[in-house]
C-alpha positions as CSV (number, residue, x, y, z in Angstrom):
1,M,-3.3,47.0,153.0
2,V,-4.5,49.9,150.9
3,G,-4.9,52.9,153.1
4,T,-1.6,52.2,154.9
5,P,0.7,55.1,154.4
6,V,3.7,54.4,152.2
7,S,6.7,56.3,151.2
8,I,8.1,56.0,147.7
9,G,11.4,57.7,147.1
10,A,11.5,59.7,143.9
11,K,15.1,60.6,144.5
12,A,17.5,59.8,147.2
13,D,16.7,63.0,149.0
14,K,12.9,63.1,148.5
15,A,10.1,60.9,149.7
16,F,6.3,61.1,149.3
17,T,3.9,59.7,151.7
18,G,0.3,58.6,151.1
19,E,-2.1,55.9,149.9
20,I,-1.7,54.3,146.5
21,M,-5.2,54.4,144.9
22,D,-6.8,55.1,141.6
23,S,-6.8,58.6,140.0
24,T,-10.6,58.6,139.6
25,F,-11.4,58.6,143.3
26,A,-8.2,60.2,144.6
27,K,-9.7,63.4,143.3
28,M,-12.5,62.9,145.8
29,G,-10.2,61.8,148.5
30,N,-12.1,58.5,149.2
31,H,-13.7,55.5,147.6
32,D,-17.2,56.0,148.9
33,A,-18.9,56.6,145.5
34,G,-16.6,54.1,143.9
35,Y,-17.9,51.2,146.0
36,K,-21.3,51.6,144.5
37,L,-20.1,52.3,141.0
38,T,-17.7,49.3,140.9
39,G,-19.7,46.9,143.1
40,T,-16.7,46.5,145.4
41,S,-16.3,46.8,149.2
42,T,-12.6,47.5,149.8
43,A,-10.3,50.3,148.7
44,K,-8.0,47.8,147.0
45,D,-10.8,46.2,145.0
46,C,-12.2,49.6,144.1
47,S,-8.8,50.8,142.9
48,E,-8.2,47.7,140.9
49,A,-11.6,47.9,139.2
50,C,-11.0,51.5,138.3
51,V,-7.6,50.9,136.9
52,K,-9.0,48.1,134.7
53,S,-11.5,50.6,133.4
54,G,-8.7,53.1,132.5
55,S,-7.9,55.0,135.7
56,K,-4.3,55.3,136.7
57,Y,-2.6,54.4,140.0
58,V,-1.6,57.6,141.9
59,L,-0.3,58.4,145.4
60,Y,-2.8,60.4,147.4
61,N,-1.8,62.3,150.5
62,A,-4.9,62.8,152.6
63,S,-3.4,65.3,155.0
64,T,-2.5,67.7,152.1
65,K,-5.2,66.5,149.7
66,T,-2.5,66.2,147.1
67,V,-2.5,63.6,144.2
68,Y,0.8,62.6,142.8
69,E,1.0,60.9,139.4
70,L,3.2,57.8,139.4
71,D,5.6,57.4,136.6
72,N,6.9,54.0,137.9
73,L,3.8,51.9,137.5
74,G,5.6,48.7,138.2
75,R,6.8,50.0,141.6
76,A,3.3,51.2,142.4
77,Q,1.7,47.9,141.6
78,S,4.2,45.9,143.5
79,T,3.9,48.2,146.5
80,H,0.1,48.0,146.2
81,I,0.2,44.2,146.2
82,C,2.8,44.0,149.0
83,L,0.7,46.1,151.3
84,E,-2.1,43.6,151.0
85,K,0.0,40.6,152.3
C-alpha cells in the first residue's frame, strides 16, 4: 500500500525509509491537491497519474521532509506495485 514505509538499500551499509510517491506532490508532502488535479482518490492512483504526466517516482521521508530521487526506477515501480498487494 502506498504510504507504507519502505526501506530501499542504496548500498549494503545504507538504507532509506519513506513513501514511494511522485515528485510533484512529494514537494508538498501529501497528495491533497493532487486528488483534485488528477481526479483520483488514493495516493497510489494519484502518483501513477502524475508519473504518466511526466512526474518521477521519488522516496519521500515525512519525518525529515526529505525527497530522494530514485535512480533505479524498476526497483521503485516493483516496490510500489508490491506494496499494493
